[in-house]
C-alpha positions as CSV (number, residue, x, y, z in Angstrom):
1,M,-26.8,14.7,-14.9
2,N,-24.4,12.8,-13.2
3,Y,-20.8,12.2,-14.5
4,G,-19.6,10.4,-11.2
5,G,-17.7,12.9,-9.7
6,N,-14.0,12.7,-9.7
7,W,-13.9,9.2,-10.1
8,G,-14.9,9.7,-14.1
9,M,-12.4,11.8,-14.5
10,M,-9.7,9.4,-12.7
11,S,-10.7,6.5,-14.4
12,G,-9.9,8.1,-18.1
13,I,-6.2,9.0,-16.7
14,G,-5.1,5.8,-16.1
15,P,-2.5,4.5,-13.4
16,V,0.6,7.0,-14.3
17,G,-2.1,9.7,-13.6
18,A,-3.8,8.1,-10.5
19,I,-0.1,8.0,-9.0
20,T,0.8,11.7,-10.0
21,W,-2.9,12.9,-8.5
22,L,-1.7,11.1,-5.4
23,V,1.7,12.6,-5.0
24,V,0.2,16.2,-5.7
25,V,-2.5,15.7,-3.0
26,I,0.5,14.6,-0.7
27,D,2.6,17.1,-1.5
28,L,-0.5,19.9,-1.0
29,V,-0.9,18.1,2.3
30,L,2.5,18.6,3.5
31,V,2.7,22.4,2.3
32,G,-0.4,23.2,4.1
33,I,1.1,21.4,7.3
34,W,4.5,23.5,6.9
35,L,2.6,26.6,6.3
36,W,0.3,26.0,9.1
37,Q,3.4,25.7,11.5
38,Q,5.0,28.6,10.1
39,I,1.9,30.6,11.1
40,S,1.5,29.3,14.6
41,K,4.9,30.0,15.3
42,K,4.2,33.9,15.0
C-alpha cells in the first residue's frame, strides 16, 4: 500500500494549492526562526 507520500496529495491540488503549500511552509520556517531568536535572547 504505497500512496506515493505527499506527492500523491500535492498532484491532486494543482498549481494554486502547491503555491499556497509553499507559502505556508516558508511562513512556518520564518516563525520558527523568529521564535528561536526570541528564546536565544533570554
